[in-house]
C-alpha positions in Angstrom: -81.5 150.7 -178.7 -84.2 150.0 -181.5 -87.5 148.5 -180.9 -89.3 147.1 -183.8 -92.8 145.8 -184.0 -94.4 144.1 -187.1 -98.0 143.6 -187.8 -100.4 142.6 -190.6 -99.5 139.2 -191.3 -102.0 136.4 -191.9 -103.5 133.9 -194.2 -104.3 135.2 -197.8 -105.5 133.4 -200.7 -103.3 133.3 -204.0 -103.6 136.6 -205.7 -104.5 138.5 -202.8 -103.2 141.5 -200.9 -101.7 142.2 -197.6 -100.1 145.3 -196.1 -97.5 144.8 -193.2 -96.4 147.6 -190.8 -93.3 148.0 -188.8 -93.2 150.6 -185.9 -90.0 151.6 -184.7 -89.2 153.1 -181.4 -86.1 154.1 -179.4 -83.2 155.7 -181.1 -84.5 155.7 -184.5 -84.3 158.6 -186.9 -85.0 159.8 -190.4 -81.4 159.1 -191.4 -81.7 155.2 -190.7 -82.9 152.9 -193.9 -85.8 150.7 -193.0 -86.4 147.3 -194.6 -87.8 143.9 -194.9 -86.5 140.4 -194.9 -88.3 137.1 -195.1 -87.5 133.5 -194.1 -89.5 130.5 -195.4 -89.4 127.2 -193.5 -86.3 125.6 -194.0 -84.7 128.3 -195.8 -82.2 131.2 -195.3 -83.5 134.6 -194.6 -83.6 136.6 -197.9 -83.8 140.3 -198.4 -87.3 141.6 -199.8 -87.3 145.4 -199.9 -85.8 148.4 -198.3 -86.7 152.2 -198.1 -83.4 154.1 -197.7 -82.5 157.1 -195.7 -82.4 159.3 -199.0 -85.9 158.1 -200.1 -85.0 155.5 -202.6 -86.3 152.0 -202.5 -84.8 148.6 -203.5 -86.5 145.2 -204.0 -85.7 141.9 -204.6 -86.2 140.5 -208.1 -88.9 138.2 -207.0 -91.3 140.9 -205.6 -90.8 143.6 -208.0 -93.8 144.9 -209.5 -96.0 143.3 -206.6 -94.5 144.6 -203.6 -94.2 148.2 -202.6 -92.4 149.5 -199.6 -93.0 152.9 -198.0 -92.3 154.9 -195.0 -93.9 157.4 -192.8 -91.3 159.2 -190.9 -93.5 161.1 -188.5 -94.8 157.6 -187.1 -91.5 155.9 -187.7 -93.2 153.2 -189.5 -92.5 151.2 -192.5 -94.9 149.6 -194.7 -94.7 146.6 -197.1 -97.6 146.5 -199.5 -97.9 143.0 -201.1 -100.1 142.3 -204.0 -100.7 139.4 -206.3 -99.3 137.2 -203.5 -98.0 133.7 -204.5 -97.5 130.5 -202.3 -93.6 131.1 -202.4 -94.3 134.3 -200.5 -95.1 132.3 -197.4 -92.7 133.2 -194.9 -92.0 135.0 -191.7 -91.6 138.5 -192.5 -88.9 140.7 -190.5 -88.6 144.3 -190.4 -85.0 145.6 -190.1 -82.9 148.7 -189.5 -79.2 148.1 -190.7 -76.6 150.4 -189.0 -72.8 149.7 -189.1 -72.7 148.7 -185.8 -75.4 146.1 -185.9 -78.7 145.4 -187.5 -82.0 145.5 -185.5 -84.6 143.0 -186.2 -88.4 142.8 -185.2 -89.9 139.5 -184.0 -91.4 138.9 -187.4 -94.9 138.3 -188.5 -96.3 135.2 -190.4 -97.6 135.5 -193.9 -99.2 132.2 -195.5 -100.3 132.2 -198.9 -102.7 129.4 -199.7 -104.4 128.2 -203.0 
């Protein structure tokens, strides 16, 4: 079992910044990749960023250069630093731990970008 708890969402003006955190507990280890997805109202959930087990990072094209994913293995926590936020970044952001058997999801945290 893996438990994921996101935090750091909120309201922010266009061009502003937010940092999301996701604390993992349970059977989590350094070999797990951890990542972020988001789902806007009326749209499908989409990949945002991930921090893989070998230390590499991947980003959706829509957030490259604006978002940075990082990880603190000692705290089993993954972060998503979001800069230069746009209205289209408004969504519920979900932390995820993908495994072959199943993918674990957090409960999500709302990010709303207003102009």
